py3Dmol code that shows the C-alpha trace and the ligand (Angstrom):
import py3Dmol

protein = """\
ATOM      1  CA  MET A   1      20.239 -34.896  66.559  1.00  0.00           C
ATOM      2  CA  SER A   2      22.371 -33.587  63.739  1.00  0.00           C
ATOM      3  CA  ALA A   3      21.417 -36.418  61.379  1.00  0.00           C
ATOM      4  CA  ALA A   4      18.027 -34.714  61.376  1.00  0.00           C
ATOM      5  CA  HIS A   5      19.569 -32.287  58.897  1.00  0.00           C
ATOM      6  CA  LEU A   6      19.622 -35.029  56.282  1.00  0.00           C
ATOM      7  CA  ASN A   7      16.627 -36.727  54.759  1.00  0.00           C
ATOM      8  CA  PRO A   8      16.508 -40.544  55.183  1.00  0.00           C
ATOM      9  CA  ALA A   9      17.339 -41.244  51.512  1.00  0.00           C
ATOM     10  CA  THR A  10      20.412 -39.037  51.682  1.00  0.00           C
ATOM     11  CA  LEU A  11      21.429 -40.481  55.018  1.00  0.00           C
ATOM     12  CA  ALA A  12      21.579 -43.993  53.564  1.00  0.00           C
ATOM     13  CA  THR A  13      24.452 -42.956  51.273  1.00  0.00           C
ATOM     14  CA  GLN A  14      26.405 -41.073  53.940  1.00  0.00           C
ATOM     15  CA  ARG A  15      29.552 -42.290  55.605  1.00  0.00           C
ATOM     16  CA  PRO A  16      31.077 -41.402  58.960  1.00  0.00           C
ATOM     17  CA  LEU A  17      34.671 -40.257  59.225  1.00  0.00           C
ATOM     18  CA  THR A  18      36.308 -42.284  61.962  1.00  0.00           C
ATOM     19  CA  VAL A  19      39.607 -41.325  63.579  1.00  0.00           C
ATOM     20  CA  ARG A  20      41.181 -43.908  65.879  1.00  0.00           C
ATOM     21  CA  GLY A  21      44.384 -43.708  67.909  1.00  0.00           C
ATOM     22  CA  LEU A  22      45.975 -41.115  65.640  1.00  0.00           C
ATOM     23  CA  GLY A  23      49.524 -40.153  66.608  1.00  0.00           C
ATOM     24  CA  LYS A  24      52.371 -38.084  65.172  1.00  0.00           C
ATOM     25  CA  SER A  25      55.731 -37.013  66.617  1.00  0.00           C
ATOM     26  CA  PHE A  26      58.195 -34.439  65.365  1.00  0.00           C
ATOM     27  CA  GLY A  27      61.711 -35.021  66.687  1.00  0.00           C
ATOM     28  CA  GLY A  28      60.476 -36.672  69.866  1.00  0.00           C
ATOM     29  CA  ILE A  29      57.644 -34.186  70.491  1.00  0.00           C
ATOM     30  CA  HIS A  30      54.196 -35.783  70.485  1.00  0.00           C
ATOM     31  CA  ALA A  31      52.254 -33.260  68.408  1.00  0.00           C
ATOM     32  CA  VAL A  32      49.275 -35.648  68.326  1.00  0.00           C
ATOM     33  CA  LYS A  33      48.865 -38.608  70.667  1.00  0.00           C
ATOM     34  CA  ASP A  34      46.170 -41.291  70.560  1.00  0.00           C
ATOM     35  CA  ILE A  35      43.395 -39.069  69.196  1.00  0.00           C
ATOM     36  CA  SER A  36      40.037 -40.716  68.484  1.00  0.00           C
ATOM     37  CA  PHE A  37      36.746 -39.174  67.413  1.00  0.00           C
ATOM     38  CA  ASP A  38      34.036 -39.447  64.739  1.00  0.00           C
ATOM     39  CA  VAL A  39      32.396 -37.034  62.346  1.00  0.00           C
ATOM     40  CA  ARG A  40      28.977 -38.547  61.763  1.00  0.00           C
ATOM     41  CA  PRO A  41      26.717 -37.880  58.790  1.00  0.00           C
ATOM     42  CA  GLY A  42      24.975 -34.542  59.176  1.00  0.00           C
ATOM     43  CA  GLU A  43      27.302 -33.234  61.884  1.00  0.00           C
ATOM     44  CA  ILE A  44      29.443 -30.161  62.250  1.00  0.00           C
ATOM     45  CA  VAL A  45      32.304 -31.046  64.576  1.00  0.00           C
ATOM     46  CA  GLY A  46      34.612 -28.416  66.043  1.00  0.00           C
ATOM     47  CA  LEU A  47      38.230 -29.240  66.880  1.00  0.00           C
ATOM     48  CA  ILE A  48      39.596 -26.735  69.386  1.00  0.00           C
ATOM     49  CA  GLY A  49      42.424 -26.312  71.874  1.00  0.00           C
ATOM     50  CA  PRO A  50      44.987 -23.769  73.047  1.00  0.00           C
ATOM     51  CA  ASN A  51      47.938 -22.803  70.837  1.00  0.00           C
ATOM     52  CA  GLY A  52      50.180 -25.751  70.067  1.00  0.00           C
ATOM     53  CA  ALA A  53      47.534 -28.290  71.153  1.00  0.00           C
ATOM     54  CA  GLY A  54      47.986 -30.290  67.944  1.00  0.00           C
ATOM     55  CA  LYS A  55      44.860 -29.274  66.027  1.00  0.00           C
ATOM     56  CA  THR A  56      46.564 -28.441  62.731  1.00  0.00           C
ATOM     57  CA  THR A  57      48.715 -31.562  62.892  1.00  0.00           C
ATOM     58  CA  CYS A  58      45.590 -33.657  63.495  1.00  0.00           C
ATOM     59  CA  PHE A  59      43.860 -31.916  60.590  1.00  0.00           C
ATOM     60  CA  ASN A  60      46.872 -32.566  58.340  1.00  0.00           C
ATOM     61  CA  LEU A  61      46.914 -36.237  59.353  1.00  0.00           C
ATOM     62  CA  ILE A  62      43.248 -36.652  58.438  1.00  0.00           C
ATOM     63  CA  THR A  63      43.571 -34.848  55.102  1.00  0.00           C
ATOM     64  CA  GLY A  64      46.673 -36.778  54.082  1.00  0.00           C
ATOM     65  CA  PHE A  65      49.229 -33.946  54.291  1.00  0.00           C
ATOM     66  CA  TYR A  66      51.081 -35.959  56.953  1.00  0.00           C
ATOM     67  CA  GLY A  67      51.307 -39.715  57.361  1.00  0.00           C
ATOM     68  CA  PRO A  68      50.492 -40.804  60.939  1.00  0.00           C
ATOM     69  CA  ASP A  69      52.928 -42.750  63.133  1.00  0.00           C
ATOM     70  CA  THR A  70      50.008 -44.576  64.738  1.00  0.00           C
ATOM     71  CA  GLY A  71      46.282 -45.000  64.289  1.00  0.00           C
ATOM     72  CA  GLU A  72      43.897 -44.974  61.406  1.00  0.00           C
ATOM     73  CA  VAL A  73      41.406 -42.840  59.527  1.00  0.00           C
ATOM     74  CA  ARG A  74      38.364 -44.534  58.050  1.00  0.00           C
ATOM     75  CA  PHE A  75      35.749 -43.131  55.725  1.00  0.00           C
ATOM     76  CA  GLY A  76      32.798 -45.448  56.027  1.00  0.00           C
ATOM     77  CA  SER A  77      34.278 -48.910  55.589  1.00  0.00           C
ATOM     78  CA  ASP A  78      37.318 -47.616  53.651  1.00  0.00           C
ATOM     79  CA  ASP A  79      40.657 -47.353  55.418  1.00  0.00           C
ATOM     80  CA  VAL A  80      42.025 -44.046  54.066  1.00  0.00           C
ATOM     81  CA  THR A  81      44.959 -43.740  56.461  1.00  0.00           C
ATOM     82  CA  GLY A  82      47.955 -42.096  54.834  1.00  0.00           C
ATOM     83  CA  ARG A  83      46.276 -41.496  51.485  1.00  0.00           C
ATOM     84  CA  LYS A  84      47.521 -38.458  49.576  1.00  0.00           C
ATOM     85  CA  PRO A  85      45.477 -35.236  49.728  1.00  0.00           C
ATOM     86  CA  TYR A  86      44.319 -35.590  46.101  1.00  0.00           C
ATOM     87  CA  GLN A  87      43.180 -39.155  46.818  1.00  0.00           C
ATOM     88  CA  MET A  88      41.273 -37.921  49.860  1.00  0.00           C
ATOM     89  CA  ALA A  89      39.671 -35.195  47.753  1.00  0.00           C
ATOM     90  CA  ARG A  90      38.574 -37.755  45.160  1.00  0.00           C
ATOM     91  CA  MET A  91      37.001 -39.800  47.935  1.00  0.00           C
ATOM     92  CA  GLY A  92      35.091 -36.751  49.136  1.00  0.00           C
ATOM     93  CA  ILE A  93      37.253 -35.434  51.983  1.00  0.00           C
ATOM     94  CA  VAL A  94      38.163 -31.918  50.879  1.00  0.00           C
ATOM     95  CA  ARG A  95      39.926 -29.122  52.755  1.00  0.00           C
ATOM     96  CA  SER A  96      39.836 -25.407  52.122  1.00  0.00           C
ATOM     97  CA  PHE A  97      42.961 -23.297  51.677  1.00  0.00           C
ATOM     98  CA  GLN A  98      43.529 -19.747  52.830  1.00  0.00           C
ATOM     99  CA  LYS A  99      44.108 -17.414  49.880  1.00  0.00           C
ATOM    100  CA  THR A 100      46.443 -19.791  48.046  1.00  0.00           C
ATOM    101  CA  ASN A 101      43.824 -21.134  45.638  1.00  0.00           C
ATOM    102  CA  ILE A 102      42.205 -17.797  44.849  1.00  0.00           C
ATOM    103  CA  LEU A 103      43.207 -16.052  41.640  1.00  0.00           C
ATOM    104  CA  LYS A 104      42.843 -12.359  42.413  1.00  0.00           C
ATOM    105  CA  SER A 105      42.394 -11.171  38.833  1.00  0.00           C
ATOM    106  CA  LEU A 106      39.508 -13.579  38.183  1.00  0.00           C
ATOM    107  CA  THR A 107      35.924 -12.888  39.216  1.00  0.00           C
ATOM    108  CA  VAL A 108      34.168 -14.777  41.986  1.00  0.00           C
ATOM    109  CA  PHE A 109      32.364 -16.915  39.399  1.00  0.00           C
ATOM    110  CA  GLU A 110      35.535 -17.671  37.423  1.00  0.00           C
ATOM    111  CA  ASN A 111      37.334 -18.665  40.614  1.00  0.00           C
ATOM    112  CA  VAL A 112      34.570 -21.102  41.555  1.00  0.00           C
ATOM    113  CA  LEU A 113      34.611 -22.475  37.996  1.00  0.00           C
ATOM    114  CA  THR A 114      38.327 -23.264  38.349  1.00  0.00           C
ATOM    115  CA  GLY A 115      37.485 -25.286  41.451  1.00  0.00           C
ATOM    116  CA  HIS A 116      35.459 -27.650  39.268  1.00  0.00           C
ATOM    117  CA  TYR A 117      38.485 -28.768  37.292  1.00  0.00           C
ATOM    118  CA  MET A 118      38.178 -32.408  38.379  1.00  0.00           C
ATOM    119  CA  GLU A 119      34.620 -32.580  37.137  1.00  0.00           C
ATOM    120  CA  ALA A 120      35.298 -30.648  33.922  1.00  0.00           C
ATOM    121  CA  ARG A 121      38.345 -32.606  32.750  1.00  0.00           C
ATOM    122  CA  GLN A 122      38.089 -33.753  29.131  1.00  0.00           C
ATOM    123  CA  PRO A 123      40.454 -35.518  26.764  1.00  0.00           C
ATOM    124  CA  LEU A 124      42.469 -33.032  24.669  1.00  0.00           C
ATOM    125  CA  TRP A 125      40.762 -33.965  21.384  1.00  0.00           C
ATOM    126  CA  ARG A 126      37.428 -32.932  22.860  1.00  0.00           C
ATOM    127  CA  THR A 127      38.779 -29.369  23.139  1.00  0.00           C
ATOM    128  CA  PHE A 128      38.907 -29.209  19.358  1.00  0.00           C
ATOM    129  CA  PHE A 129      35.737 -31.212  18.701  1.00  0.00           C
ATOM    130  CA  PRO A 130      33.404 -30.400  21.572  1.00  0.00           C
ATOM    131  CA  GLY A 131      30.225 -32.412  21.272  1.00  0.00           C
ATOM    132  CA  ARG A 132      27.014 -32.560  23.218  1.00  0.00           C
ATOM    133  CA  ALA A 133      28.635 -34.301  26.185  1.00  0.00           C
ATOM    134  CA  VAL A 134      31.167 -31.479  26.572  1.00  0.00           C
ATOM    135  CA  ARG A 135      28.493 -28.814  26.314  1.00  0.00           C
ATOM    136  CA  GLU A 136      26.382 -30.614  28.919  1.00  0.00           C
ATOM    137  CA  THR A 137      29.343 -30.907  31.271  1.00  0.00           C
ATOM    138  CA  GLU A 138      30.090 -27.210  30.807  1.00  0.00           C
ATOM    139  CA  ARG A 139      26.500 -26.316  31.557  1.00  0.00           C
ATOM    140  CA  ALA A 140      26.452 -28.544  34.648  1.00  0.00           C
ATOM    141  CA  VAL A 141      29.677 -26.983  35.913  1.00  0.00           C
ATOM    142  CA  ARG A 142      28.402 -23.437  35.369  1.00  0.00           C
ATOM    143  CA  ASP A 143      25.103 -24.294  37.109  1.00  0.00           C
ATOM    144  CA  SER A 144      26.995 -25.830  40.011  1.00  0.00           C
ATOM    145  CA  ALA A 145      29.305 -22.791  40.311  1.00  0.00           C
ATOM    146  CA  ALA A 146      26.342 -20.404  40.237  1.00  0.00           C
ATOM    147  CA  ARG A 147      24.560 -22.379  42.940  1.00  0.00           C
ATOM    148  CA  ILE A 148      27.627 -22.458  45.198  1.00  0.00           C
ATOM    149  CA  VAL A 149      28.085 -18.689  44.777  1.00  0.00           C
ATOM    150  CA  GLN A 150      24.445 -18.168  45.653  1.00  0.00           C
ATOM    151  CA  VAL A 151      24.422 -20.464  48.704  1.00  0.00           C
ATOM    152  CA  LEU A 152      27.495 -18.692  50.060  1.00  0.00           C
ATOM    153  CA  GLY A 153      25.741 -15.331  49.779  1.00  0.00           C
ATOM    154  CA  LEU A 154      28.122 -14.038  47.112  1.00  0.00           C
ATOM    155  CA  ALA A 155      25.597 -13.708  44.275  1.00  0.00           C
ATOM    156  CA  HIS A 156      25.839  -9.901  44.338  1.00  0.00           C
ATOM    157  CA  ARG A 157      29.612 -10.275  43.856  1.00  0.00           C
ATOM    158  CA  ILE A 158      29.499 -12.946  41.171  1.00  0.00           C
ATOM    159  CA  ASN A 159      31.212 -10.824  38.507  1.00  0.00           C
ATOM    160  CA  THR A 160      33.496  -8.958  40.909  1.00  0.00           C
ATOM    161  CA  PRO A 161      37.244  -9.596  40.764  1.00  0.00           C
ATOM    162  CA  ALA A 162      38.496 -11.413  43.849  1.00  0.00           C
ATOM    163  CA  SER A 163      41.058  -8.624  44.340  1.00  0.00           C
ATOM    164  CA  VAL A 164      38.408  -6.226  45.670  1.00  0.00           C
ATOM    165  CA  LEU A 165      36.551  -8.596  47.994  1.00  0.00           C
ATOM    166  CA  SER A 166      36.387  -7.898  51.722  1.00  0.00           C
ATOM    167  CA  CYS A 167      38.090 -10.252  54.160  1.00  0.00           C
ATOM    168  CA  GLY A 168      34.742 -11.899  54.969  1.00  0.00           C
ATOM    169  CA  GLU A 169      33.945 -12.415  51.287  1.00  0.00           C
ATOM    170  CA  LEU A 170      37.391 -13.890  50.647  1.00  0.00           C
ATOM    171  CA  ARG A 171      36.876 -16.411  53.449  1.00  0.00           C
ATOM    172  CA  LEU A 172      33.573 -17.414  51.856  1.00  0.00           C
ATOM    173  CA  LEU A 173      35.219 -17.713  48.443  1.00  0.00           C
ATOM    174  CA  GLU A 174      37.802 -20.073  49.940  1.00  0.00           C
ATOM    175  CA  VAL A 175      34.964 -22.278  51.140  1.00  0.00           C
ATOM    176  CA  ALA A 176      33.297 -21.980  47.715  1.00  0.00           C
ATOM    177  CA  LEU A 177      36.425 -23.346  46.031  1.00  0.00           C
ATOM    178  CA  ALA A 178      36.450 -26.339  48.346  1.00  0.00           C
ATOM    179  CA  LEU A 179      32.742 -26.921  47.682  1.00  0.00           C
ATOM    180  CA  ALA A 180      33.425 -26.961  43.953  1.00  0.00           C
ATOM    181  CA  ALA A 181      35.315 -30.227  44.496  1.00  0.00           C
ATOM    182  CA  LYS A 182      31.994 -31.747  45.691  1.00  0.00           C
ATOM    183  CA  PRO A 183      33.069 -32.819  49.177  1.00  0.00           C
ATOM    184  CA  GLN A 184      31.158 -35.154  51.395  1.00  0.00           C
ATOM    185  CA  ILE A 185      33.264 -34.060  54.348  1.00  0.00           C
ATOM    186  CA  LEU A 186      34.330 -30.413  54.260  1.00  0.00           C
ATOM    187  CA  MET A 187      37.481 -29.782  56.294  1.00  0.00           C
ATOM    188  CA  LEU A 188      38.042 -26.187  57.405  1.00  0.00           C
ATOM    189  CA  ASP A 189      41.266 -25.014  59.096  1.00  0.00           C
ATOM    190  CA  GLU A 190      40.720 -21.613  60.718  1.00  0.00           C
ATOM    191  CA  PRO A 191      38.251 -20.497  58.056  1.00  0.00           C
ATOM    192  CA  ALA A 192      37.305 -17.356  60.015  1.00  0.00           C
ATOM    193  CA  ALA A 193      40.850 -16.044  60.512  1.00  0.00           C
ATOM    194  CA  GLY A 194      40.844 -12.248  60.378  1.00  0.00           C
ATOM    195  CA  LEU A 195      37.070 -11.836  60.487  1.00  0.00           C
ATOM    196  CA  ASN A 196      35.407  -9.361  62.824  1.00  0.00           C
ATOM    197  CA  SER A 197      32.602 -10.629  65.039  1.00  0.00           C
ATOM    198  CA  GLN A 198      29.812  -9.600  62.649  1.00  0.00           C
ATOM    199  CA  GLU A 199      31.577 -11.238  59.675  1.00  0.00           C
ATOM    200  CA  ALA A 200      32.195 -14.374  61.773  1.00  0.00           C
ATOM    201  CA  ARG A 201      28.505 -14.527  62.687  1.00  0.00           C
ATOM    202  CA  THR A 202      27.461 -14.275  59.039  1.00  0.00           C
ATOM    203  CA  PHE A 203      30.067 -16.864  58.106  1.00  0.00           C
ATOM    204  CA  GLY A 204      28.722 -19.240  60.769  1.00  0.00           C
ATOM    205  CA  GLU A 205      25.123 -18.872  59.629  1.00  0.00           C
ATOM    206  CA  ILE A 206      26.118 -19.669  56.036  1.00  0.00           C
ATOM    207  CA  LEU A 207      28.218 -22.631  57.164  1.00  0.00           C
ATOM    208  CA  LYS A 208      25.234 -24.166  58.920  1.00  0.00           C
ATOM    209  CA  THR A 209      23.162 -24.048  55.721  1.00  0.00           C
ATOM    210  CA  LEU A 210      25.766 -26.107  53.798  1.00  0.00           C
ATOM    211  CA  ARG A 211      25.479 -29.244  55.874  1.00  0.00           C
ATOM    212  CA  GLY A 212      22.884 -31.647  54.515  1.00  0.00           C
ATOM    213  CA  ASP A 213      22.795 -29.635  51.275  1.00  0.00           C
ATOM    214  CA  LEU A 214      26.167 -29.137  49.584  1.00  0.00           C
ATOM    215  CA  VAL A 215      28.093 -31.271  52.082  1.00  0.00           C
ATOM    216  CA  GLN A 216      27.367 -34.197  54.349  1.00  0.00           C
ATOM    217  CA  SER A 217      29.423 -33.054  57.340  1.00  0.00           C
ATOM    218  CA  ILE A 218      31.984 -30.455  58.377  1.00  0.00           C
ATOM    219  CA  LEU A 219      35.086 -30.640  60.566  1.00  0.00           C
ATOM    220  CA  ILE A 220      36.240 -27.187  61.616  1.00  0.00           C
ATOM    221  CA  VAL A 221      39.452 -26.146  63.395  1.00  0.00           C
ATOM    222  CA  GLU A 222      38.942 -22.625  64.658  1.00  0.00           C
ATOM    223  CA  HIS A 223      40.163 -20.218  67.343  1.00  0.00           C
ATOM    224  CA  ASN A 224      37.049 -18.044  67.180  1.00  0.00           C
ATOM    225  CA  MET A 225      35.096 -19.547  70.081  1.00  0.00           C
ATOM    226  CA  GLY A 226      31.901 -17.655  69.254  1.00  0.00           C
ATOM    227  CA  LEU A 227      31.869 -19.243  65.802  1.00  0.00           C
ATOM    228  CA  VAL A 228      32.734 -22.764  66.990  1.00  0.00           C
ATOM    229  CA  MET A 229      30.128 -22.703  69.747  1.00  0.00           C
ATOM    230  CA  ASN A 230      27.518 -21.374  67.320  1.00  0.00           C
ATOM    231  CA  VAL A 231      28.014 -23.876  64.479  1.00  0.00           C
ATOM    232  CA  SER A 232      29.196 -27.111  66.131  1.00  0.00           C
ATOM    233  CA  ASP A 233      26.977 -30.028  67.088  1.00  0.00           C
ATOM    234  CA  ARG A 234      29.898 -31.545  68.958  1.00  0.00           C
ATOM    235  CA  ILE A 235      33.309 -30.287  69.987  1.00  0.00           C
ATOM    236  CA  VAL A 236      36.561 -32.179  70.494  1.00  0.00           C
ATOM    237  CA  VAL A 237      39.090 -30.379  72.689  1.00  0.00           C
ATOM    238  CA  MET A 238      42.806 -31.077  72.318  1.00  0.00           C
ATOM    239  CA  HIS A 239      45.521 -30.179  74.808  1.00  0.00           C
ATOM    240  CA  PHE A 240      49.215 -31.068  74.575  1.00  0.00           C
ATOM    241  CA  GLY A 241      48.462 -33.353  71.633  1.00  0.00           C
ATOM    242  CA  GLU A 242      45.842 -35.402  73.473  1.00  0.00           C
ATOM    243  CA  LYS A 243      42.069 -35.377  73.574  1.00  0.00           C
ATOM    244  CA  LEU A 244      41.045 -33.509  76.706  1.00  0.00           C
ATOM    245  CA  ALA A 245      37.260 -33.484  76.301  1.00  0.00           C
ATOM    246  CA  GLU A 246      34.423 -34.097  73.882  1.00  0.00           C
ATOM    247  CA  GLY A 247      30.824 -32.930  74.068  1.00  0.00           C
ATOM    248  CA  THR A 248      28.190 -30.467  73.003  1.00  0.00           C
ATOM    249  CA  PRO A 249      29.081 -26.760  73.060  1.00  0.00           C
ATOM    250  CA  THR A 250      27.156 -26.394  76.323  1.00  0.00           C
ATOM    251  CA  GLN A 251      29.034 -29.299  77.934  1.00  0.00           C
ATOM    252  CA  ILE A 252      32.391 -28.004  76.724  1.00  0.00           C
ATOM    253  CA  GLN A 253      31.787 -24.473  77.984  1.00  0.00           C
ATOM    254  CA  ALA A 254      30.990 -25.872  81.429  1.00  0.00           C
ATOM    255  CA  ASP A 255      33.943 -28.297  81.544  1.00  0.00           C
ATOM    256  CA  SER A 256      36.450 -27.156  84.147  1.00  0.00           C
ATOM    257  CA  ARG A 257      39.283 -29.085  82.456  1.00  0.00           C
ATOM    258  CA  VAL A 258      38.709 -27.095  79.268  1.00  0.00           C
ATOM    259  CA  ILE A 259      38.531 -23.799  81.139  1.00  0.00           C
ATOM    260  CA  ASP A 260      41.775 -24.654  82.969  1.00  0.00           C
ATOM    261  CA  ALA A 261      43.502 -25.621  79.702  1.00  0.00           C
ATOM    262  CA  TYR A 262      42.679 -22.272  78.132  1.00  0.00           C
ATOM    263  CA  LEU A 263      43.409 -20.192  81.204  1.00  0.00           C
ATOM    264  CA  GLY A 264      46.349 -22.271  82.407  1.00  0.00           C
ATOM    265  CA  GLY A 265      48.252 -21.937  79.124  1.00  0.00           C
ATOM    266  CA  GLY A 266      51.449 -23.984  79.071  1.00  0.00           C
ATOM    267  CA  LYS A 267      51.181 -26.126  82.213  1.00  0.00           C
ATOM    268  CA  LYS A 268      50.593 -29.804  81.617  1.00  0.00           C
ATOM    269  CA  ALA A 269      48.317 -31.410  84.204  1.00  0.00           C
TER     270      ALA A 269
END
"""
ligand_1 = """\
31
ATP
P 47.934 -23.324 66.780
O 46.570 -23.168 67.350
O 48.928 -22.421 67.464
O 47.977 -23.269 65.298
P 47.852 -26.218 66.884
O 46.924 -26.665 67.938
O 47.352 -26.243 65.492
O 48.437 -24.786 67.236
P 50.083 -27.719 65.902
O 50.448 -26.674 64.922
O 49.489 -28.976 65.384
O 49.154 -27.122 67.036
O 51.389 -28.057 66.741
C 51.427 -29.032 67.782
C 52.869 -29.185 68.257
O 53.635 -29.820 67.230
C 53.563 -27.866 68.579
O 54.429 -28.096 69.664
C 54.351 -27.588 67.311
O 55.496 -26.813 67.612
C 54.717 -28.988 66.841
N 54.823 -29.073 65.378
C 53.817 -28.929 64.504
N 54.248 -29.100 63.247
C 55.567 -29.366 63.332
C 56.593 -29.645 62.377
N 56.332 -29.705 61.070
N 57.850 -29.858 62.840
C 58.114 -29.818 64.161
N 57.194 -29.576 65.111
C 55.941 -29.347 64.708
"""
view = py3Dmol.view(width=600, height=400)
view.addModel(protein, "pdb")
view.setStyle({"model": 0}, {"cartoon": {"style": "trace"}})
view.addModel(ligand_1, "xyz")
view.setStyle({"model": 1}, {"stick": {}})
view.zoomTo()
view.show()
């Protein structure tokens, strides 16, 4: 199904993200309890649930911002459980940040360039004696930044300061910064927050073009149901810290347990 988005040669180098039995408590409250799911190569997986369901905690456990009490996270054959966020990023599991990474006085292009810092790092002496290797790296980084800007539909804003971007454009720039770190798995936590329905639709269409091109797979936590249903190949539903359901958008929309969880609010079954 979704692996069809990747050509066979690319697929051979791809790795699934595997979450097994993940658990985390805060002061006796099970924020996440025994959560298991996969993000397979070529997939966009949505992680949804009512407020307080444990989505953000789960996301933070996978990206290394929290250490889990139980369970494991594997990336291909590598056990990456409890690795620090920067270690995860180096391995190819990269999350986006809302606003915090964007420098408002810099242009769109300059912001995306800053996101390439890992790739562009050079020893200090090279700053004073830049040779061919440095110039080639610089060119590669600029080409990469230009391509990311273009794929995200921001080419017409490339030299615009981030301070004057619309909400929708800012959300795309946040994704662009994450893409600059060359993720295999792109992790998005409420990337469409504050977008109107038209902006969310545009955002979703762009997101779908990334998979199999700039990223292998995407895990998205999002409250905007229209967006999640539109972009996801598979959806995992959390409720009271546990996995309530998993399936295609069509299956999830027809699942009475999911409907009850959203309509029933705080009552635990
Ligand atoms: P929302 O959609 O409202 O953002 P969520 O599904 O992302 O919610 P979490 O933020 O993961 O849910 O919270 C799950 C539960 O864990 C909630 O009861 C929350 O109060 C609790 N919780 C989350 N983080 C902490 C923390 N750092 N300390 C104490 N309790 C926490």
